[in-house]
C-alpha positions, -999 to 999 in steps of 0.1 A, spaced: -364 373 350 -346 386 384 -310 404 386 -288 373 399 -303 354 372 -294 382 347 -260 383 366 -250 346 360 -263 347 323 -238 376 319 -216 359 336 -217 326 316 -214 344 283 -182 366 298 -167 331 303 -173 318 274 -159 349 251 -128 354 272 -123 309 267 -131 313 225 -106 341 224 -82 327 243 -83 292 221 -82 313 193 -49 330 202 -29 302 213 -40 278 182 -34 311 154 3 319 175 6 278 171 -7 277 134 17 306 124 47 289 141 35 257 124 30 272 89 64 293 91 84 258 99 68 241 68 78 265 49 111 271 62 118 228 63 100 228 25 125 250 8 151 235 32 138 198 12 138 215 -25 173 236 -17 186 200 -2 176 168 -25 197 147 -9 182 148 25 153 123 7 179 98 14 173 106 56 137 99 51 137 64 67 160 75 96 139 106 100 106 86 103 121 57 123 133 84 149 100 104 152 80 68 155 103 57 182 92 96 204 59 88 201 64 49 213 82 59 240 64 94 252 34 98 230 13 75 248 -24 79 237 -11 109 214 0 84 189 -38 79 184 -37 113 168 -72 128 154 -90 95 164 -82 107 201 -97 142 201 -128 120 183 -130 97 209 -131 123 237 -155 144 216 -183 119 214 -195 115 252 -166 106 267 -147 127 294 -127 101 307 -108 105 277 -79 131 280 -61 149 253 -23 154 265 -6 188 264 29 168 244 -1 161 218 14 192 201 48 199 200 47 159 192 32 161 161 43 196 151 77 181 149 66 146 131 53 171 103 84 188 99 103 163 98 77 143 74 79 172 50 117 184 53 130 146 44 101 142 16 71 125 32 35 129 12 16 148 42 -8 176 50 -13 201 74 -47 193 88 -39 170 112 -13 184 132 -33 216 131 -65 201 144 -44 180 166 -24 216 184 -58 225 184 -73 203 204 -47 197 230 -45 233 233 -81 236 240 -82 207 266 -57 223 285 -77 257 288 -103 233 291 -86 227 328 -76 264 337 -116 271 338 -122 237 355 -151 230 331 -176 203 332 -174 177 308 -198 187 284 -179 220 285 -148 205 279 -164 188 249 -173 220 235 -142 237 240 -125 207 221 -149 214 192 -135 252 192 -99 240 193 -106 222 161 -125 246 145 -95 274 150 -68 245 141 -84 238 108 -97 276 101 -66 292 107 -40 266 87 -60 271 57 -73 305 58 -110 291 59 -126 306 95 -162 299 87 -151 269 72 -132 259 102 -162 268 125 -188 243 107 -161 212 103 -150 212 135 -191 202 146 -200 191 115 -173 167 116 -189 148 149 -225 153 142 -230 122 138 -246 128 108 -273 154 122 -262 178 99 -286 205 118 -275 203 151 -249 223 153 -253 241 194 -220 244 196 -216 262 162 -215 302 181 -186 291 201 -164 277 171 -170 304 150 -160 329 169 -131 308 184 -124 303 146 -121 336 135 -99 348 163 -76 324 153 -77 335 116 -71 369 129 -44 359 150 -26 341 126 -28 370 95 -12 392 126 17 372 127 21 378 90 12 341 79 4 339 45 -23 315 26 -24 298 -7 -53 310 -32 -64 298 -64 -86 324 -98 -117 297 -106 -116 318 -135 -149 324 -157 -179 302 -145 -200 294 -175 -233 297 -179 -260 272 -161 -266 246 -183 -283 205 -180 -252 198 -203 -228 210 -177 -246 203 -147 -248 168 -155 -209 167 -164 -203 179 -130 -225 155 -116 -206 126 -132 -174 141 -122 -184 143 -87 -193 105 -89 -156 98 -93 -144 121 -68 -163 102 -43 -151 71 -58 -111 86 -53 -121 99 -17 -131 60 -11 -98 47 -29 -77 73 -7 -95 62 28 -92 26 17 -64 23 10 -46 43 35 -66 22 63 -52 -9 43 -16 2 47 -19 10 79 -33 -25 88 -7 -43 67 24 -22 76 15 -27 118 7 -67 108 39 -72 92 62 -50 110 48 -43 147 80 -28 161 67 11 148 99 23 144 108 -6 118 76 1 102 83 34 93 122 29 80 105 6 53 80 25 47 105 56 40 125 31 22 95 20 -2 89 62 -6 122 68 -21 114 35 -43 81 53 -59 101 84 -59 124 68 -85 101 46 -102 79 78 -105 110 96 -118 101 129 -108 100 146 -72 70 163 -74 44 145 -53 62 142 -24 55 173 6 21 187 4 15 193 -35 9 232 -37 27 235 -66 4 206 -81 -23 222 -76 -15 253 -91 -12 237 -117 -39 222 -122 -59 251 -123 -37 263 -152 -37 234 -175 -45 196 -177 -32 174 -157 -24 140 -165 -48 117 -160 -25 94 -137 -9 124 -116 -40 124 -90 -35 84 -85 6 86 -83 -2 115 -49 -28 92 -40 -2 63 -38 24 83 -24 2 97 6 -12 63 15 24 51 17 33 76 37 6 78 64 5 37 64 38 38 76 32 59 103 46 93 93 27 124 106 9 149 89 -26 158 75 -44 141 45 -65 171 35 -38 192 15 -28 159 -1 -68 152 -4 -67 193 -20 -40 179 -48 -55 149 -55 -95 160 -58 -76 194 -84 -52 173 -102 -83 145 -114 -106 176 -116 -85 191 -140 -75 160 -156 -113 154 -164 -120 190 -176 -94 181 -206 -118 148 -211 -153 166 -203 -144 199 -223 -156 218 -194 -135 250 -179 -104 236 -159 -101 258 -134 -138 250 -126 -136 214 -127 -104 219 -110 -121 237 -77 -152 216 -78 -126 186 -72 -105 203 -46 -133 207 -23 -154 173 -30 -125 148 -27 -120 163 4 -161 158 11 -159 126 3 -131 115 25 -140 137 56 -174 132 57 -176 172 57 -202 182 27 -215 213 44 -180 224 56 -164 217 23 -190 237 2 -183 267 30 -149 267 22 -152 264 -15 -172 296 -11 -143 312 9 -118 303 -18 -134 301 -48 -162 330 -41 -201 327 -46 -198 326 -88 -199 288 -84 -219 278 -59 -240 253 -74 -213 235 -86 -197 233 -56 -223 224 -38 -234 195 -63 -197 181 -59 -196 182 -20 -226 162 -15 -220 136 -47 -191 127 -39 -201 122 -5 -227 99 -8 -204 82 -35 -177 75 -4 -194 58 9 -193 38 40 -154 49 45 -139 77 59 -103 94 71 -107 92 105 -115 57 120 -133 67 151 -162 91 133 -197 81 136 -219 76 112 -255 81 113 -284 100 102 -289 103 65 -252 85 56 -265 57 77 -296 49 61 -279 55 25 -256 23 36 -280 7 58 -259 8 86 -267 11 125 -266 47 135 -236 62 153 -212 35 142 -176 45 133 -161 43 103 -133 14 116 -164 -7 132 -180 -5 96 -153 -22 81 -150 -49 101 -189 -53 102 -186 -59 60 -155 -79 61 -176 -101 86 -205 -101 66 -181 -107 33 -167 -143 54 -203 -156 62 
């Protein structure tokens, strides 16, 4: 290798190192700001119960902002997916970050049931896109940088940098789970973002899995059976959320009015349930599910609250509510199956997310980061079985189906989840 070639490679490596550290620092700082604000608005909502009555007005206002100023940013996570799938003409606007930040804070302040991952991913994607413009990257390099932004946002908001790196790549791997060429820059960015978030004093939730029982055939069969239900829970959540989004849009095309009506329905649902524990992120529900067997209907209530909130156009992610849904279902099943409650709650927490996001390996690694390696075999089984049992569905309609799952579902390679739904509807009509 000539000296000039060595200089080129060293320069390229240095460029990417600086780029990854820059993205990590930007996204980590933004995640800290987001989580700090999220904690403040959640405390305010708990302290002032009357804020729930403003949910329809707040939702209508945010929808109006998106309609007036959002442009392509209104697509949310799906816009980032479309840009990553070899579509260099698609741009992720910088305004996506501030809009989703404000929208998510508003949702949680006023009592919507939503998460935080979608916000972190969109903030990470918009900041990474901006960094790519500064460095004047090629279309291929821009796609890698966008993956770094996704990884940084996800890893820093949950405190799971390894899972964040894999999530960013696996989300777009099109079913080919081992084609992780962008894994190293994603890992560097995610680790940097996580360290910056910690440096800002941000703390993350932790849960104890308890003493893991010894491996036995009976316990394995129980975990597999529960994981089938976790996959079906993911399927129901995805389908219900997509249905409500389409139903609201068809019934009320004007976005602000749609969110206003959705907010009224969320308030009605609060009084129908007789409790406010299903609004917000659901972190108290998760903590409780690790200590005592949950009600068999608790996961269904959280599913309904979250699908209605997101279906009506409110901002926020799906992942933390999915954690709550999975942990509640696992906790309830543990009591019925006579299995360790924290163990099955932990398996449910990551498995429902695995089925809904179609990212089983990222979810497994997240389980290891959150709960340790003692229950690794149960966590792995839960993620894989739930992923398979969630069938052709997922929370990201622009995500492409490919590889193993496409063959299992007998779907055309690289078809999007949204396209798969349309194909099934047409087949049923025929």
